[in-house]
C-alpha positions in Angstrom: -3.6 -1.4 16.3 -0.2 -2.9 17.1 2.3 -1.0 19.1 5.9 -0.8 17.9 8.9 -1.2 20.3 10.4 2.1 21.3 14.0 2.5 22.5 15.6 5.5 24.1 19.2 6.8 24.2 20.8 9.9 25.6 24.2 11.3 24.5 26.1 14.3 25.9 28.4 16.3 23.7 30.9 18.9 24.8 31.9 20.2 28.2 32.5 23.3 30.1 30.1 26.3 29.9 28.2 25.1 26.9 27.2 21.6 25.9 24.5 19.7 24.2 22.3 16.8 25.2 20.8 14.6 22.4 17.8 12.5 23.3 17.0 9.8 20.6 13.9 7.7 20.4 13.7 4.9 17.9 10.5 3.0 17.1 10.7 -0.3 15.3 7.8 -2.5 14.1 7.7 -6.3 13.7 8.8 -6.0 10.1 12.0 -4.1 11.0 10.8 -0.7 9.8 12.1 2.2 12.0 11.5 5.8 12.6 13.7 8.1 14.7 13.0 11.3 16.7 16.0 13.3 18.0 15.7 16.1 20.5 18.6 18.5 20.9 19.0 20.5 24.2 21.6 23.2 24.2 22.8 23.9 27.8 24.6 27.2 28.6 26.0 27.7 32.0 26.1 31.5 32.3 25.4 31.8 36.0 28.3 31.9 38.4 28.4 30.1 41.8 26.8 31.7 44.9 28.4 31.9 48.3 26.3 30.2 51.0 27.4 32.1 54.1 27.4 35.8 54.8 30.6 37.2 53.4 33.1 38.8 55.7 33.1 42.6 55.6 36.2 44.8 55.3 37.5 45.9 58.7 40.3 48.0 60.1 42.0 46.4 63.1 45.2 46.6 65.1 47.9 44.1 64.3 47.0 41.9 67.3 43.3 41.7 66.4 43.4 40.2 62.9 40.2 38.1 62.4 40.4 34.3 61.8 40.0 33.4 58.2 36.4 32.1 57.8 35.6 29.0 55.8 33.3 29.8 52.9 31.3 27.4 50.7 29.4 28.0 47.5 26.8 26.3 45.4 26.3 26.3 41.6 23.2 25.7 39.5 25.0 23.5 37.0 27.3 20.7 38.0 28.3 19.0 34.7 31.3 21.1 33.8 
């Protein structure tokens, strides 16, 4: 048995909340014959970001006791948008 050479390529299509990833493998033998396999992955980002810190609660204060504005950070499960 003789092994054929296999090459791989990945292409992204689209952007934003929904996009596709195409993975393409091509096998070629010594005679130049080829066969191709393509995998399509559809990505849907339908989960919003999440705040990391505890969120500030609503409060009632006098005008000289207004709390300092806290710095909030958030993470997201998808970062390709």
